[in-house]
VEXDO-314695 format. One record per residue: residue number from 1; residue in one letter; z, y, x of N, C-alpha, C in turn. Coordinates in nm, 3 decimals, padded with zeros to 5 digits, always signed. Atoms other than C-alpha are relative to their C-alpha. Layout:
<lumlos>
<lumlo NUM,a,<Z,Y,X>,<Z,Y,X>,<Z,Y,X>>
...
</lumlos>
This chain:
<lumlos>
<lumlo 1,m,<+00.056,-00.048,+00.141>,<+12.091,-02.234,+19.614>,<+00.025,-00.067,-00.096>>
<lumlo 2,s,<-00.055,+00.089,+00.110>,<+12.206,-02.335,+19.286>,<-00.119,-00.053,-00.058>>
<lumlo 3,s,<+00.099,+00.067,+00.069>,<+12.014,-02.574,+19.076>,<-00.008,+00.050,-00.139>>
<lumlo 4,d,<+00.009,-00.049,+00.163>,<+11.873,-02.519,+18.735>,<+00.112,-00.053,-00.103>>
<lumlo 5,k,<-00.123,+00.048,+00.101>,<+12.146,-02.738,+18.592>,<+00.125,+00.100,-00.027>>
<lumlo 6,n,<-00.126,-00.088,-00.003>,<+12.392,-02.473,+18.675>,<-00.025,+00.120,-00.076>>
<lumlo 7,k,<+00.021,-00.125,+00.069>,<+12.219,-02.201,+18.499>,<+00.043,-00.013,-00.132>>
<lumlo 8,v,<-00.042,-00.033,+00.146>,<+12.351,-02.088,+18.177>,<-00.083,+00.087,-00.083>>
<lumlo 9,n,<+00.111,-00.069,+00.097>,<+12.081,-01.997,+17.907>,<+00.119,+00.117,-00.078>>
<lumlo 10,p,<-00.073,-00.102,+00.050>,<+12.235,-01.664,+17.763>,<-00.024,-00.026,-00.148>>
<lumlo 11,r,<+00.002,+00.014,+00.118>,<+12.305,-01.677,+17.407>,<-00.055,+00.109,-00.088>>
<lumlo 12,e,<+00.078,-00.111,+00.069>,<+12.075,-01.486,+17.163>,<+00.073,+00.078,-00.081>>
<lumlo 13,e,<-00.093,-00.062,+00.097>,<+12.253,-01.226,+16.960>,<-00.077,+00.094,-00.115>>
<lumlo 14,i,<+00.060,-00.096,+00.097>,<+12.150,-01.067,+16.637>,<+00.091,+00.056,-00.104>>
<lumlo 15,q,<-00.059,-00.067,+00.080>,<+12.265,-00.809,+16.402>,<-00.033,+00.000,-00.126>>
<lumlo 16,l,<+00.055,+00.009,+00.136>,<+12.231,-00.854,+16.029>,<+00.068,+00.107,-00.098>>
<lumlo 17,q,<-00.068,-00.100,+00.096>,<+12.317,-00.569,+15.770>,<-00.022,-00.056,-00.138>>
<lumlo 18,i,<-00.006,+00.035,+00.142>,<+12.421,-00.684,+15.416>,<+00.050,+00.081,-00.083>>
<lumlo 19,g,<-00.021,-00.092,+00.093>,<+12.416,-00.436,+15.148>,<+00.095,-00.057,-00.134>>
<lumlo 20,i,<-00.053,+00.028,+00.112>,<+12.688,-00.470,+14.858>,<+00.022,+00.107,-00.100>>
<lumlo 21,i,<+00.021,-00.098,+00.091>,<+12.630,-00.277,+14.548>,<+00.055,-00.033,-00.142>>
<lumlo 22,g,<-00.018,+00.016,+00.135>,<+12.718,-00.242,+14.193>,<+00.123,+00.097,-00.041>>
<lumlo 23,d,<-00.087,-00.087,+00.050>,<+12.950,-00.074,+13.948>,<+00.152,+00.006,+00.071>>
<lumlo 24,a,<-00.142,-00.012,-00.032>,<+13.308,+00.054,+14.005>,<+00.084,-00.095,-00.052>>
<lumlo 25,q,<-00.103,+00.099,+00.036>,<+13.585,-00.200,+14.010>,<-00.057,-00.140,-00.033>>
<lumlo 26,v,<+00.068,+00.130,+00.029>,<+13.365,-00.487,+13.998>,<+00.037,-00.125,+00.103>>
<lumlo 27,g,<-00.058,+00.098,-00.144>,<+13.519,-00.658,+14.349>,<-00.074,+00.003,+00.114>>
<lumlo 28,k,<+00.083,+00.005,-00.115>,<+13.282,-00.541,+14.583>,<+00.102,-00.005,+00.140>>
<lumlo 29,t,<-00.048,-00.017,-00.127>,<+13.537,-00.455,+14.847>,<+00.110,-00.133,+00.012>>
<lumlo 30,s,<-00.076,+00.087,-00.013>,<+13.773,-00.742,+14.764>,<-00.090,-00.125,+00.048>>
<lumlo 31,l,<+00.088,+00.100,-00.071>,<+13.469,-01.009,+14.830>,<-00.017,+00.021,+00.135>>
<lumlo 32,m,<+00.009,-00.020,-00.138>,<+13.396,-00.841,+15.142>,<+00.121,-00.041,+00.105>>
<lumlo 33,v,<-00.116,+00.029,-00.086>,<+13.766,-00.855,+15.275>,<+00.028,-00.124,-00.015>>
<lumlo 34,k,<-00.013,+00.175,+00.006>,<+13.803,-01.221,+15.145>,<-00.081,-00.067,+00.093>>
<lumlo 35,y,<+00.079,+00.073,-00.092>,<+13.512,-01.316,+15.333>,<+00.038,+00.020,+00.152>>
<lumlo 36,v,<-00.030,-00.037,-00.151>,<+13.578,-01.135,+15.653>,<+00.134,-00.014,+00.059>>
<lumlo 37,q,<-00.142,+00.027,-00.075>,<+13.961,-01.141,+15.702>,<+00.088,-00.118,-00.086>>
<lumlo 38,d,<-00.060,+00.100,+00.068>,<+14.043,-01.414,+15.433>,<+00.109,+00.044,-00.068>>
<lumlo 39,i,<-00.113,-00.084,+00.057>,<+14.273,-01.153,+15.253>,<-00.053,+00.035,-00.158>>
<lumlo 40,y,<+00.003,-00.049,+00.149>,<+14.296,-01.088,+14.863>,<+00.118,+00.082,-00.017>>
<lumlo 41,n,<-00.125,-00.085,+00.056>,<+14.485,-00.780,+14.750>,<-00.048,+00.016,-00.148>>
<lumlo 42,k,<+00.026,+00.001,+00.152>,<+14.509,-00.791,+14.367>,<-00.009,+00.180,-00.044>>
<lumlo 43,e,<+00.012,-00.109,+00.045>,<+14.559,-00.423,+14.374>,<-00.130,+00.084,+00.041>>
<lumlo 44,y,<+00.151,-00.087,+00.004>,<+14.237,-00.167,+14.305>,<+00.024,+00.138,+00.117>>
<lumlo 45,t,<-00.008,-00.118,-00.080>,<+14.160,+00.068,+14.585>,<-00.140,+00.067,+00.006>>
<lumlo 46,q,<+00.136,-00.039,+00.044>,<+13.863,+00.275,+14.516>,<-00.081,+00.044,+00.139>>
<lumlo 47,t,<+00.094,-00.017,-00.110>,<+13.580,+00.276,+14.769>,<-00.072,+00.167,+00.001>>
<lumlo 48,l,<+00.094,-00.149,-00.024>,<+13.478,+00.653,+14.875>,<-00.090,-00.006,+00.089>>
<lumlo 49,g,<+00.119,+00.014,-00.090>,<+13.148,+00.644,+15.010>,<-00.042,-00.144,+00.046>>
<lumlo 50,v,<+00.067,+00.129,-00.044>,<+13.054,+00.337,+15.208>,<+00.111,-00.049,+00.101>>
<lumlo 51,n,<-00.088,+00.058,-00.075>,<+13.308,+00.084,+15.348>,<-00.069,-00.086,+00.075>>
<lumlo 52,f,<+00.080,+00.121,-00.082>,<+13.191,-00.170,+15.622>,<+00.097,-00.072,+00.071>>
<lumlo 53,l,<-00.060,+00.101,-00.071>,<+13.315,-00.466,+15.786>,<-00.078,-00.074,+00.086>>
<lumlo 54,k,<+00.103,+00.095,-00.057>,<+13.178,-00.694,+16.052>,<+00.071,-00.151,+00.033>>
<lumlo 55,k,<-00.058,+00.108,-00.018>,<+13.203,-01.038,+16.099>,<-00.093,-00.103,+00.105>>
<lumlo 56,r,<+00.088,+00.077,-00.085>,<+13.055,-01.272,+16.384>,<+00.015,-00.145,-00.032>>
<lumlo 57,i,<+00.001,+00.166,+00.017>,<+12.940,-01.637,+16.331>,<-00.100,-00.028,+00.107>>
<lumlo 58,r,<+00.091,+00.056,-00.099>,<+12.757,-01.865,+16.521>,<-00.096,-00.101,-00.057>>
<lumlo 59,l,<+00.103,+00.098,+00.044>,<+12.437,-02.048,+16.440>,<-00.086,-00.050,+00.116>>
<lumlo 60,r,<+00.054,+00.061,-00.113>,<+12.323,-02.303,+16.666>,<+00.008,+00.084,+00.145>>
<lumlo 61,s,<-00.005,-00.080,-00.153>,<+12.245,-02.105,+17.011>,<+00.010,+00.145,-00.025>>
<lumlo 62,t,<+00.030,-00.161,+00.012>,<+12.250,-01.753,+16.829>,<+00.134,+00.045,-00.070>>
<lumlo 63,d,<-00.088,-00.058,+00.049>,<+12.526,-01.534,+16.779>,<-00.015,+00.105,-00.098>>
<lumlo 64,i,<+00.022,-00.102,+00.120>,<+12.525,-01.320,+16.459>,<+00.101,+00.066,-00.033>>
<lumlo 65,t,<-00.099,-00.103,+00.045>,<+12.712,-01.026,+16.367>,<-00.052,+00.047,-00.156>>
<lumlo 66,l,<+00.057,-00.057,+00.138>,<+12.688,-00.954,+15.993>,<+00.078,+00.129,-00.022>>
<lumlo 67,s,<-00.045,-00.129,+00.033>,<+12.756,-00.598,+15.907>,<+00.013,+00.023,-00.161>>
<lumlo 68,l,<-00.015,-00.022,+00.147>,<+12.882,-00.564,+15.558>,<+00.020,+00.142,-00.067>>
<lumlo 69,m,<+00.028,-00.169,+00.026>,<+12.800,-00.222,+15.382>,<+00.045,-00.012,-00.143>>
<lumlo 70,d,<-00.049,+00.000,+00.169>,<+13.007,-00.174,+15.036>,<-00.004,+00.121,-00.045>>
<lumlo 71,l,<+00.012,-00.142,+00.090>,<+12.901,+00.116,+14.828>,<+00.103,+00.009,-00.089>>
<lumlo 72,g,<-00.092,-00.045,+00.141>,<+13.144,+00.285,+14.593>,<-00.060,+00.013,-00.107>>
<lumlo 73,g,<+00.077,-00.006,+00.109>,<+13.032,+00.224,+14.268>,<+00.001,+00.120,-00.087>>
<lumlo 74,q,<+00.024,-00.120,+00.073>,<+13.066,+00.580,+14.125>,<-00.114,+00.033,+00.026>>
<lumlo 75,r,<+00.119,-00.075,-00.006>,<+12.768,+00.761,+14.073>,<-00.025,+00.132,+00.083>>
<lumlo 76,e,<-00.026,-00.105,-00.087>,<+12.894,+01.038,+14.293>,<-00.053,-00.045,+00.112>>
<lumlo 77,f,<+00.030,+00.063,-00.133>,<+12.805,+00.818,+14.593>,<-00.142,-00.063,+00.003>>
<lumlo 78,i,<+00.157,+00.069,-00.016>,<+12.442,+00.723,+14.494>,<-00.087,+00.070,+00.103>>
<lumlo 79,n,<+00.088,-00.069,-00.126>,<+12.307,+00.960,+14.769>,<+00.008,-00.068,+00.123>>
<lumlo 80,m,<+00.001,+00.127,-00.109>,<+12.455,+00.682,+15.009>,<-00.062,-00.125,-00.011>>
<lumlo 81,l,<+00.072,+00.146,-00.003>,<+12.264,+00.411,+14.889>,<-00.100,-00.028,+00.101>>
<lumlo 82,p,<+00.071,+00.052,-00.109>,<+12.023,+00.414,+15.137>,<+00.069,-00.063,+00.115>>
<lumlo 83,l,<-00.100,+00.057,-00.113>,<+12.280,+00.383,+15.413>,<+00.017,-00.146,-00.040>>
<lumlo 84,a,<-00.055,+00.140,+00.011>,<+12.389,+00.058,+15.242>,<-00.106,-00.096,-00.031>>
<lumlo 85,t,<+00.107,+00.079,+00.044>,<+12.045,-00.068,+15.149>,<-00.131,+00.004,+00.101>>
<lumlo 86,m,<+00.119,-00.012,-00.084>,<+11.773,+00.051,+15.380>,<-00.046,-00.081,+00.083>>
<lumlo 87,d,<+00.035,+00.089,-00.090>,<+11.824,-00.163,+15.658>,<+00.068,-00.145,-00.007>>
<lumlo 88,s,<-00.072,+00.139,+00.043>,<+11.976,-00.464,+15.477>,<-00.116,-00.112,-00.010>>
<lumlo 89,y,<+00.096,+00.142,-00.011>,<+11.823,-00.827,+15.509>,<+00.035,-00.044,-00.133>>
<lumlo 90,c,<-00.033,+00.051,+00.140>,<+11.998,-00.909,+15.191>,<+00.106,+00.098,-00.078>>
<lumlo 91,i,<-00.047,-00.093,+00.093>,<+12.129,-00.695,+14.893>,<+00.096,-00.092,-00.109>>
<lumlo 92,l,<-00.073,+00.068,+00.123>,<+12.427,-00.821,+14.657>,<+00.020,+00.085,-00.080>>
<lumlo 93,l,<-00.012,-00.082,+00.106>,<+12.425,-00.701,+14.342>,<+00.111,-00.061,-00.092>>
<lumlo 94,l,<-00.125,+00.074,+00.081>,<+12.767,-00.762,+14.195>,<+00.050,+00.039,-00.107>>
<lumlo 95,f,<-00.035,-00.059,+00.137>,<+12.903,-00.728,+13.845>,<+00.116,-00.091,-00.034>>
<lumlo 96,d,<-00.131,+00.100,+00.045>,<+13.234,-00.846,+13.658>,<-00.030,-00.063,-00.107>>
<lumlo 97,l,<+00.002,+00.076,+00.111>,<+13.190,-01.131,+13.451>,<+00.068,+00.017,-00.125>>
<lumlo 98,t,<-00.063,-00.031,+00.104>,<+13.433,-01.012,+13.223>,<-00.044,+00.142,-00.082>>
<lumlo 99,r,<+00.029,-00.154,+00.040>,<+13.281,-00.658,+13.166>,<-00.150,-00.019,-00.039>>
<lumlo 100,p,<+00.170,+00.027,+00.006>,<+12.913,-00.716,+13.022>,<-00.081,+00.139,+00.029>>
<lumlo 101,e,<+00.076,-00.112,-00.052>,<+12.829,-00.357,+13.085>,<-00.039,-00.010,+00.120>>
<lumlo 102,t,<+00.023,+00.004,-00.146>,<+12.843,-00.410,+13.452>,<-00.127,-00.074,+00.030>>
<lumlo 103,l,<+00.147,+00.109,-00.029>,<+12.570,-00.688,+13.413>,<-00.115,+00.077,-00.041>>
<lumlo 104,k,<+00.112,-00.059,+00.024>,<+12.358,-00.455,+13.242>,<-00.041,+00.113,+00.101>>
<lumlo 105,s,<+00.044,-00.097,-00.104>,<+12.386,-00.195,+13.507>,<-00.054,-00.036,+00.136>>
<lumlo 106,v,<+00.040,+00.065,-00.106>,<+12.275,-00.421,+13.768>,<-00.154,+00.026,-00.001>>
<lumlo 107,r,<+00.109,-00.038,+00.018>,<+11.919,-00.339,+13.631>,<-00.055,+00.133,+00.074>>
<lumlo 108,e,<+00.029,-00.127,-00.052>,<+11.930,+00.016,+13.742>,<+00.041,-00.005,+00.158>>
<lumlo 109,w,<-00.017,+00.004,-00.124>,<+12.107,-00.076,+14.066>,<-00.110,-00.078,+00.085>>
<lumlo 110,y,<+00.090,+00.068,-00.049>,<+11.846,-00.321,+14.134>,<-00.125,+00.094,+00.021>>
<lumlo 111,r,<+00.132,-00.113,+00.002>,<+11.558,-00.060,+14.050>,<+00.003,+00.093,+00.140>>
<lumlo 112,q,<-00.045,-00.113,-00.109>,<+11.723,+00.209,+14.293>,<-00.005,-00.077,+00.133>>
<lumlo 113,a,<-00.016,+00.064,-00.123>,<+11.792,-00.053,+14.585>,<-00.125,-00.051,+00.057>>
<lumlo 114,f,<+00.125,+00.068,-00.055>,<+11.474,-00.220,+14.589>,<-00.123,+00.082,-00.012>>
<lumlo 115,g,<+00.083,-00.109,-00.014>,<+11.279,+00.097,+14.556>,<+00.005,+00.065,+00.139>>
<lumlo 116,l,<+00.003,-00.056,-00.128>,<+11.406,+00.178,+14.891>,<-00.022,-00.120,+00.109>>
<lumlo 117,n,<+00.000,+00.115,-00.097>,<+11.395,-00.176,+15.053>,<-00.067,-00.123,-00.065>>
<lumlo 118,k,<+00.039,+00.100,+00.072>,<+11.158,-00.394,+14.891>,<-00.008,-00.150,+00.074>>
<lumlo 119,n,<+00.012,+00.122,-00.057>,<+11.193,-00.697,+15.148>,<+00.128,-00.063,+00.009>>
<lumlo 120,a,<-00.150,+00.066,-00.018>,<+11.576,-00.741,+15.126>,<-00.018,-00.116,-00.092>>
<lumlo 121,i,<-00.018,+00.110,+00.090>,<+11.666,-01.070,+14.944>,<+00.118,+00.043,-00.083>>
<lumlo 122,p,<-00.124,-00.053,+00.116>,<+11.871,-00.976,+14.618>,<+00.050,-00.139,-00.028>>
<lumlo 123,i,<-00.079,+00.098,+00.037>,<+12.142,-01.206,+14.530>,<+00.080,+00.033,-00.120>>
<lumlo 124,l,<-00.055,-00.025,+00.112>,<+12.306,-01.180,+14.180>,<+00.143,-00.048,+00.022>>
<lumlo 125,v,<-00.144,+00.070,-00.022>,<+12.699,-01.222,+14.220>,<+00.081,+00.035,-00.098>>
<lumlo 126,g,<-00.101,-00.040,+00.098>,<+12.929,-01.257,+13.913>,<+00.135,-00.016,+00.062>>
<lumlo 127,t,<-00.125,-00.026,-00.073>,<+13.282,-01.165,+14.014>,<+00.104,-00.025,-00.107>>
<lumlo 128,k,<-00.135,+00.043,+00.085>,<+13.631,-01.282,+13.865>,<-00.021,-00.115,-00.085>>
<lumlo 129,y,<+00.021,+00.115,+00.056>,<+13.539,-01.595,+13.758>,<+00.100,-00.052,-00.068>>
<lumlo 130,d,<-00.121,+00.022,+00.038>,<+13.879,-01.694,+13.719>,<+00.046,+00.058,-00.122>>
<lumlo 131,l,<-00.018,-00.077,+00.138>,<+13.907,-01.461,+13.434>,<-00.074,-00.014,-00.109>>
<lumlo 132,f,<+00.087,+00.040,+00.101>,<+13.600,-01.540,+13.289>,<-00.002,-00.123,-00.078>>
<lumlo 133,i,<-00.011,+00.133,+00.083>,<+13.656,-01.883,+13.201>,<+00.118,-00.012,-00.102>>
<lumlo 134,e,<-00.106,-00.040,+00.091>,<+13.957,-01.767,+13.003>,<-00.049,+00.046,-00.125>>
<lumlo 135,l,<+00.091,-00.086,+00.110>,<+13.711,-01.596,+12.752>,<-00.078,-00.102,-00.095>>
<lumlo 136,d,<+00.095,+00.077,+00.099>,<+13.533,-01.744,+12.454>,<-00.096,-00.061,+00.047>>
<lumlo 137,q,<+00.115,+00.078,-00.029>,<+13.292,-02.010,+12.488>,<-00.147,+00.069,-00.022>>
<lumlo 138,d,<+00.118,-00.059,+00.027>,<+13.007,-01.817,+12.334>,<-00.026,+00.127,+00.081>>
<lumlo 139,y,<+00.005,-00.114,-00.091>,<+13.079,-01.508,+12.545>,<-00.040,-00.051,+00.145>>
<lumlo 140,q,<-00.008,+00.046,-00.118>,<+13.067,-01.720,+12.847>,<-00.189,-00.075,+00.008>>
<lumlo 141,e,<+00.131,+00.044,+00.024>,<+12.721,-01.882,+12.712>,<-00.102,+00.139,+00.035>>
<lumlo 142,e,<+00.085,-00.119,-00.001>,<+12.565,-01.543,+12.646>,<+00.000,+00.050,+00.168>>
<lumlo 143,i,<+00.007,-00.046,-00.120>,<+12.656,-01.410,+12.982>,<-00.070,-00.089,+00.108>>
<lumlo 144,s,<+00.065,+00.085,-00.088>,<+12.527,-01.700,+13.183>,<-00.164,-00.016,-00.021>>
<lumlo 145,r,<+00.156,-00.003,+00.001>,<+12.200,-01.705,+13.011>,<-00.066,+00.128,+00.027>>
<lumlo 146,t,<+00.064,-00.167,-00.028>,<+12.153,-01.312,+13.051>,<-00.024,-00.021,+00.173>>
<lumlo 147,c,<-00.004,-00.002,-00.147>,<+12.239,-01.382,+13.421>,<-00.151,-00.085,+00.052>>
<lumlo 148,l,<+00.130,+00.113,-00.032>,<+11.958,-01.681,+13.443>,<-00.123,+00.093,-00.027>>
<lumlo 149,k,<+00.144,-00.057,+00.039>,<+11.712,-01.426,+13.280>,<-00.005,+00.105,+00.092>>
<lumlo 150,y,<+00.001,-00.098,-00.094>,<+11.811,-01.155,+13.533>,<-00.067,-00.067,+00.147>>
<lumlo 151,a,<+00.034,+00.063,-00.124>,<+11.759,-01.403,+13.820>,<-00.145,-00.017,+00.020>>
<lumlo 152,q,<+00.168,+00.015,+00.022>,<+11.405,-01.495,+13.689>,<-00.089,+00.124,+00.032>>
<lumlo 153,i,<+00.062,-00.132,-00.034>,<+11.312,-01.131,+13.680>,<-00.003,+00.040,+00.121>>
<lumlo 154,m,<-00.011,-00.083,-00.133>,<+11.437,-01.024,+14.007>,<-00.028,-00.097,+00.125>>
<lumlo 155,d,<+00.029,+00.110,-00.101>,<+11.360,-01.360,+14.186>,<+00.130,-00.004,+00.091>>
<lumlo 156,s,<-00.116,-00.013,-00.067>,<+11.721,-01.373,+14.279>,<+00.093,-00.114,-00.022>>
<lumlo 157,p,<-00.095,+00.096,+00.017>,<+11.983,-01.639,+14.343>,<+00.120,+00.048,-00.097>>
<lumlo 158,v,<-00.121,-00.064,+00.064>,<+12.281,-01.615,+14.118>,<+00.128,-00.109,-00.004>>
<lumlo 159,i,<-00.126,+00.064,-00.054>,<+12.641,-01.724,+14.203>,<+00.097,+00.077,-00.062>>
<lumlo 160,f,<-00.136,-00.046,+00.067>,<+12.971,-01.684,+14.009>,<+00.096,-00.038,+00.098>>
<lumlo 161,s,<-00.109,+00.002,-00.086>,<+13.274,-01.605,+14.216>,<+00.135,+00.034,-00.039>>
<lumlo 162,s,<-00.115,-00.071,+00.012>,<+13.611,-01.536,+14.256>,<+00.102,+00.000,+00.137>>
<lumlo 163,s,<-00.054,-00.024,-00.138>,<+13.777,-01.387,+14.545>,<+00.144,-00.029,-00.021>>
<lumlo 164,a,<-00.161,+00.040,+00.008>,<+14.143,-01.443,+14.412>,<+00.015,-00.140,+00.023>>
<lumlo 165,y,<+00.007,+00.160,-00.017>,<+14.065,-01.818,+14.420>,<-00.100,-00.038,+00.116>>
<lumlo 166,s,<+00.077,+00.050,-00.076>,<+13.819,-01.827,+14.673>,<-00.104,-00.110,-00.041>>
<lumlo 167,i,<+00.123,+00.077,+00.046>,<+13.539,-01.963,+14.470>,<-00.120,+00.038,+00.035>>
<lumlo 168,n,<+00.133,-00.030,-00.036>,<+13.195,-01.973,+14.605>,<-00.001,+00.119,+00.091>>
<lumlo 169,i,<+00.009,-00.120,-00.090>,<+13.285,-01.692,+14.867>,<-00.060,-00.037,+00.136>>
<lumlo 170,q,<+00.041,+00.044,-00.144>,<+13.216,-01.896,+15.192>,<-00.147,-00.044,-00.051>>
<lumlo 171,i,<+00.166,+00.055,+00.048>,<+12.899,-02.065,+15.001>,<-00.083,+00.120,-00.013>>
<lumlo 172,l,<+00.073,-00.099,-00.015>,<+12.783,-01.732,+14.923>,<-00.077,+00.042,+00.112>>
<lumlo 173,f,<+00.063,-00.059,-00.134>,<+12.721,-01.631,+15.294>,<-00.075,-00.100,+00.064>>
<lumlo 174,k,<+00.070,+00.103,-00.066>,<+12.615,-01.968,+15.374>,<-00.154,-00.006,-00.052>>
<lumlo 175,i,<+00.125,+00.012,+00.077>,<+12.330,-01.936,+15.122>,<-00.084,+00.142,+00.060>>
<lumlo 176,i,<+00.061,-00.135,-00.054>,<+12.264,-01.562,+15.274>,<-00.080,-00.057,+00.132>>
<lumlo 177,i,<+00.043,+00.048,-00.157>,<+12.212,-01.701,+15.618>,<-00.125,-00.108,-00.017>>
<lumlo 178,a,<+00.123,+00.100,+00.023>,<+11.984,-01.974,+15.502>,<-00.098,+00.059,-00.065>>
<lumlo 179,k,<+00.138,-00.053,+00.062>,<+11.756,-01.765,+15.289>,<-00.042,+00.098,+00.124>>
<lumlo 180,i,<+00.048,-00.051,-00.108>,<+11.728,-01.539,+15.602>,<-00.071,-00.053,+00.110>>
<lumlo 181,f,<+00.067,+00.089,-00.100>,<+11.648,-01.761,+15.841>,<-00.079,-00.134,-00.051>>
<lumlo 182,n,<+00.077,+00.089,+00.063>,<+11.464,-01.993,+15.601>,<+00.052,-00.136,+00.023>>
<lumlo 183,l,<-00.056,+00.121,-00.051>,<+11.707,-02.293,+15.658>,<+00.023,-00.091,-00.130>>
<lumlo 184,r,<-00.026,+00.092,+00.105>,<+11.741,-02.581,+15.445>,<+00.148,-00.041,-00.042>>
<lumlo 185,l,<-00.162,+00.000,+00.028>,<+12.106,-02.620,+15.258>,<-00.001,-00.133,-00.083>>
<lumlo 186,t,<-00.016,+00.132,+00.094>,<+12.220,-02.952,+15.089>,<+00.119,+00.016,-00.100>>
<lumlo 187,i,<-00.117,-00.043,+00.123>,<+12.490,-02.747,+14.874>,<-00.046,-00.023,-00.116>>
<lumlo 188,s,<+00.033,+00.045,+00.143>,<+12.454,-02.896,+14.527>,<+00.006,+00.132,-00.088>>
<lumlo 189,e,<+00.018,-00.104,+00.099>,<+12.333,-02.632,+14.256>,<+00.130,-00.042,-00.107>>
<lumlo 190,i,<-00.054,-00.001,+00.126>,<+12.550,-02.576,+13.939>,<-00.036,+00.089,-00.095>>
<lumlo 191,s,<+00.050,-00.051,+00.105>,<+12.419,-02.513,+13.635>,<+00.052,-00.002,-00.155>>
<lumlo 192,d,<-00.084,+00.031,+00.136>,<+12.662,-02.611,+13.357>,<+00.083,+00.137,-00.063>>
<lumlo 193,i,<-00.074,-00.095,+00.038>,<+12.791,-02.345,+13.120>,<+00.146,-00.022,+00.002>>
<lumlo 194,g,<-00.160,+00.023,-00.014>,<+13.160,-02.335,+13.189>,<+00.042,-00.001,+00.130>>
<lumlo 195,d,<-00.032,+00.019,-00.159>,<+13.130,-02.389,+13.569>,<-00.051,+00.118,+00.056>>
<lumlo 196,p,<+00.043,-00.114,-00.100>,<+13.080,-02.132,+13.859>,<-00.160,-00.028,+00.019>>
<lumlo 197,l,<+00.144,+00.014,-00.021>,<+12.706,-02.109,+13.826>,<-00.041,+00.023,+00.155>>
<lumlo 198,l,<+00.031,-00.009,-00.151>,<+12.541,-02.168,+14.194>,<-00.145,-00.055,-00.018>>
<lumlo 199,i,<+00.145,+00.018,+00.018>,<+12.154,-02.134,+14.139>,<-00.068,+00.065,+00.114>>
<lumlo 200,y,<+00.067,-00.071,-00.069>,<+11.978,-02.063,+14.449>,<-00.132,-00.025,+00.078>>
<lumlo 201,k,<+00.131,+00.055,-00.096>,<+11.702,-02.314,+14.580>,<-00.142,+00.066,-00.058>>
<lumlo 202,e,<+00.151,-00.042,+00.036>,<+11.403,-02.168,+14.364>,<-00.021,+00.164,+00.016>>
<lumlo 203,f,<+00.011,-00.142,+00.004>,<+11.480,-01.800,+14.393>,<+00.036,+00.046,+00.158>>
<lumlo 204,g,<-00.032,-00.066,-00.132>,<+11.496,-01.544,+14.692>,<-00.077,-00.070,+00.094>>
<lumlo 205,n,<+00.081,+00.038,-00.123>,<+11.232,-01.714,+14.900>,<-00.106,+00.057,+00.056>>
<lumlo 206,t,<+00.125,-00.075,-00.046>,<+10.957,-01.457,+14.927>,<+00.027,+00.131,+00.032>>
<lumlo 207,h,<-00.001,-00.129,-00.014>,<+11.108,-01.142,+15.003>,<-00.014,+00.045,+00.134>>
<lumlo 208,l,<+00.027,-00.047,-00.159>,<+11.131,-01.116,+15.375>,<-00.112,-00.003,+00.072>>
<lumlo 209,n,<+00.144,+00.051,-00.039>,<+10.784,-01.229,+15.415>,<-00.106,+00.105,-00.043>>
<lumlo 210,g,<+00.087,-00.121,+00.031>,<+10.659,-00.926,+15.231>,<-00.085,-00.037,-00.132>>
<lumlo 211,s,<+00.108,+00.084,+00.084>,<+10.498,-01.167,+14.978>,<+00.064,+00.066,-00.147>>
</lumlos>
């Protein structure tokens, strides 16, 4: 008879859906592919409907499968919003840092997505930071202040990223996992204008418990 020492405790397996939404050409697919496959393609490919990729990660004794759901930004695909958001633990609201109209659109994306799923964790993600830092300082300050205002209204972490230069891509998903499982992170926040904003500690902590 085998002893208890020889028994192998089965690893727990969890599947988590993450929704990725925002206007067309803000970099949703690029971010998803960069995180899952570590590939960046500068050529734009339009998402028709919903794209999805999976990535397996390990957290202590748990195997986690992240299902990333990337919704095409054209309004013709809005009827597929429930597929990308209703079962999501976290919803990424992406906008292009160089196109202020895509930041304004976040308000409507947020309203529709969280009308379907009030308990998901929102995270505001500014993309194309590598192009953003080449723009006028006054513009950078205005966009950064507006982002912080949105973050407070939505109770959402805000992260500036670049898929082309791998800026804050891995950190973004570490924050997602930490928020979902209520884990403490030691990653330093970044709040200086001109740097890639990374503000997460005080936001996004109340959604999953329904408060």
